[in-house]
PLY file of the C-alpha trace (Angstrom):
ply
format ascii 1.0
element vertex 212
property float x
property float y
property float z
element edge 211
property int vertex1
property int vertex2
end_header
2.40 -66.08 -48.00
4.01 -65.64 -44.61
2.62 -63.76 -41.67
5.01 -61.80 -39.52
4.49 -61.91 -35.81
5.48 -58.94 -33.74
7.39 -59.76 -30.58
5.90 -58.18 -27.50
7.88 -55.17 -26.44
9.56 -55.42 -23.10
7.96 -53.41 -20.34
10.00 -50.35 -19.54
11.93 -50.58 -16.30
10.71 -48.14 -13.67
13.15 -45.37 -12.85
14.88 -45.92 -9.54
14.65 -43.03 -7.15
17.90 -43.58 -5.30
18.89 -41.24 -2.48
21.84 -38.96 -3.01
24.84 -40.81 -1.62
26.56 -37.60 -0.52
23.52 -36.71 1.60
23.28 -40.24 2.99
26.97 -40.24 3.88
26.64 -36.87 5.58
23.68 -38.05 7.66
25.58 -41.19 8.72
28.61 -39.11 9.70
26.45 -36.69 11.67
24.97 -39.66 13.49
28.46 -40.57 14.68
28.99 -36.94 15.72
25.76 -37.14 17.70
27.15 -40.11 19.60
30.32 -38.12 20.30
28.39 -35.24 21.81
26.20 -37.68 23.72
29.38 -38.89 25.41
30.28 -35.29 26.29
26.82 -34.75 27.77
27.20 -37.93 29.82
30.57 -36.73 31.10
29.09 -33.38 32.09
26.16 -34.93 33.97
28.42 -37.43 35.73
30.81 -34.76 36.98
27.94 -32.53 38.04
26.28 -35.31 40.00
29.45 -35.85 42.02
30.21 -32.16 42.61
26.85 -30.46 43.14
28.21 -27.85 45.56
31.02 -26.93 43.17
28.53 -26.59 40.31
26.28 -24.32 42.37
29.21 -22.04 43.12
30.82 -21.98 39.67
27.67 -21.58 37.58
27.00 -18.29 39.36
29.95 -16.90 37.41
28.28 -17.59 34.08
26.85 -14.58 32.25
23.52 -16.05 31.15
22.11 -12.95 29.33
25.39 -12.59 27.45
25.32 -16.25 26.39
21.63 -15.96 25.49
22.33 -13.16 23.00
25.14 -15.23 21.51
22.79 -18.21 21.24
20.21 -16.12 19.40
22.90 -15.08 16.92
23.86 -18.69 16.23
20.25 -19.87 15.93
19.50 -16.99 13.55
22.36 -18.18 11.35
20.44 -21.40 10.75
17.65 -19.38 9.10
20.04 -17.50 6.83
21.74 -20.80 6.00
18.41 -22.33 4.99
17.60 -19.36 2.77
20.94 -20.02 1.10
19.89 -23.63 0.56
16.65 -22.48 -1.08
18.71 -20.33 -3.46
21.03 -23.25 -4.21
18.07 -25.51 -4.95
16.83 -23.07 -7.57
20.42 -22.91 -8.89
20.91 -19.23 -8.06
24.46 -18.76 -6.80
24.44 -14.95 -6.53
22.00 -12.09 -6.15
20.02 -10.80 -9.09
19.13 -7.43 -7.56
20.40 -4.84 -5.14
22.24 -5.59 -1.94
19.22 -4.70 0.18
16.78 -6.74 -1.95
16.88 -9.84 0.23
14.29 -11.62 -1.91
16.82 -11.61 -4.78
19.80 -12.79 -2.80
21.57 -15.91 -3.97
23.31 -18.66 -2.10
26.57 -16.71 -1.75
24.96 -13.73 -0.01
23.00 -15.88 2.44
26.02 -18.04 3.22
28.20 -14.97 3.74
25.66 -13.68 6.26
25.69 -17.08 7.95
29.48 -17.00 8.06
29.48 -13.57 9.69
27.03 -14.64 12.39
28.97 -17.83 13.04
32.21 -15.83 13.32
30.53 -13.48 15.79
29.44 -16.48 17.87
32.98 -17.86 18.03
34.43 -14.43 18.88
31.91 -13.86 21.67
32.58 -17.32 23.05
36.33 -16.59 23.09
35.60 -13.37 24.98
33.49 -15.33 27.47
36.37 -17.76 27.98
38.70 -14.85 28.76
36.23 -13.44 31.28
35.83 -16.79 33.03
39.57 -17.39 33.18
39.93 -13.95 34.80
37.43 -15.09 37.45
39.40 -18.25 38.15
37.45 -20.72 35.99
40.10 -22.43 33.88
40.35 -25.80 32.17
42.49 -27.27 34.94
40.96 -25.38 37.88
38.31 -27.95 38.85
35.80 -30.45 37.51
33.39 -27.73 36.39
36.08 -25.92 34.41
37.13 -29.13 32.69
33.53 -30.09 31.82
32.63 -26.58 30.66
35.61 -26.03 28.39
35.65 -29.54 26.96
31.97 -29.53 25.99
31.76 -25.96 24.70
35.27 -26.10 23.25
34.59 -29.13 21.08
31.40 -27.46 19.92
33.37 -24.32 19.06
35.78 -26.40 16.99
32.81 -27.79 15.06
31.54 -24.25 14.45
34.94 -23.25 13.06
34.81 -26.31 10.81
31.42 -25.16 9.53
32.79 -21.69 8.81
35.60 -23.22 6.76
33.04 -25.29 4.86
31.04 -22.15 4.03
34.15 -20.47 2.64
34.78 -23.57 0.52
31.23 -23.58 -0.85
31.30 -19.83 -1.57
34.66 -20.13 -3.31
33.40 -23.03 -5.43
30.39 -20.94 -6.49
32.74 -18.27 -7.84
35.12 -20.71 -9.51
32.51 -22.96 -11.17
31.72 -22.03 -14.76
28.14 -23.08 -14.25
26.37 -23.57 -10.95
24.72 -26.96 -11.19
23.33 -29.76 -9.06
26.78 -30.82 -7.89
27.44 -27.43 -6.34
23.90 -27.30 -4.96
24.33 -30.69 -3.27
27.51 -29.48 -1.57
25.63 -26.47 -0.22
22.77 -28.64 1.03
24.95 -31.12 2.94
26.87 -28.20 4.47
23.56 -26.90 5.78
22.91 -30.30 7.37
26.12 -29.91 9.34
25.36 -26.32 10.33
21.86 -27.13 11.56
23.31 -30.03 13.54
25.86 -27.72 15.19
23.11 -25.26 16.10
20.89 -27.93 17.64
23.78 -29.28 19.69
24.48 -25.79 21.03
20.86 -25.32 22.07
21.20 -28.49 24.14
24.49 -27.33 25.63
23.10 -23.90 26.40
20.07 -25.28 28.23
22.10 -27.81 30.22
25.00 -25.54 31.19
23.32 -22.17 31.64
19.82 -23.06 32.82
19.94 -26.48 34.48
22.34 -25.23 37.10
0 1
1 2
2 3
3 4
4 5
5 6
6 7
7 8
8 9
9 10
10 11
11 12
12 13
13 14
14 15
15 16
16 17
17 18
18 19
19 20
20 21
21 22
22 23
23 24
24 25
25 26
26 27
27 28
28 29
29 30
30 31
31 32
32 33
33 34
34 35
35 36
36 37
37 38
38 39
39 40
40 41
41 42
42 43
43 44
44 45
45 46
46 47
47 48
48 49
49 50
50 51
51 52
52 53
53 54
54 55
55 56
56 57
57 58
58 59
59 60
60 61
61 62
62 63
63 64
64 65
65 66
66 67
67 68
68 69
69 70
70 71
71 72
72 73
73 74
74 75
75 76
76 77
77 78
78 79
79 80
80 81
81 82
82 83
83 84
84 85
85 86
86 87
87 88
88 89
89 90
90 91
91 92
92 93
93 94
94 95
95 96
96 97
97 98
98 99
99 100
100 101
101 102
102 103
103 104
104 105
105 106
106 107
107 108
108 109
109 110
110 111
111 112
112 113
113 114
114 115
115 116
116 117
117 118
118 119
119 120
120 121
121 122
122 123
123 124
124 125
125 126
126 127
127 128
128 129
129 130
130 131
131 132
132 133
133 134
134 135
135 136
136 137
137 138
138 139
139 140
140 141
141 142
142 143
143 144
144 145
145 146
146 147
147 148
148 149
149 150
150 151
151 152
152 153
153 154
154 155
155 156
156 157
157 158
158 159
159 160
160 161
161 162
162 163
163 164
164 165
165 166
166 167
167 168
168 169
169 170
170 171
171 172
172 173
173 174
174 175
175 176
176 177
177 178
178 179
179 180
180 181
181 182
182 183
183 184
184 185
185 186
186 187
187 188
188 189
189 190
190 191
191 192
192 193
193 194
194 195
195 196
196 197
197 198
198 199
199 200
200 201
201 202
202 203
203 204
204 205
205 206
206 207
207 208
208 209
209 210
210 211
C-alpha cells in the first residue's frame, strides 16, 4: 500500500502593475520640452536685463487686455480637453444624446471644442503679430522683438502641433471599429501635451505682459 504525497503548489506570482510605456515616454519627452522652454525663458530674461529702457518702451505697445482674453480661451481649452479624457477613459468616443446635452458628450465632441478654441488662440496671436509689426515691432527690429517672437512663436508652433494631434485622435476614433484602451491611451497622452502647452503659455503671458 503506497501513500501519495501531494507536492505543495507554487505560490501565485503577484501581478505587476507596470506603468504604461506610452505615458512614460510622453512624460520624458515633455521634460525635454520643458528644458527647451527654460532656455527660451533664460534668453528672454538675459536680453531684458541688458535692455531695460528698450523693454519699458516696447512693452507699452502690447495689448494686455487683448492677450488676456486670448489666454482665457487657451486655458479654457484645457478643461474641455480634460472632459474629453474622462470620456475616453470610460470608452465613450462620441455623444450619446443631443448636441446641447454636454453631460452625454463623448471624446470627439470635447476634443473638437478644444480644437476650435486652440485654433482661435493661434488666429488671435497671428492678428496680434500683424498689429505689432504695423507698430514697428518686428523680429529683426530690436532685442525685444527677437525675444518676443522667438518665445511666443515657438509656443505657437507647439499649439499647432497639438491641434494636429487632436485631428489625428478624432480621425482614429472614427476609423477604429471599436474604441478601446489603445485609442483611449492616445487621447490621454495628447492631453498631457496640451496641458503642458497651456501651462507654458501662462508662464509666458505673466512674464511678457505683466512683468514689464
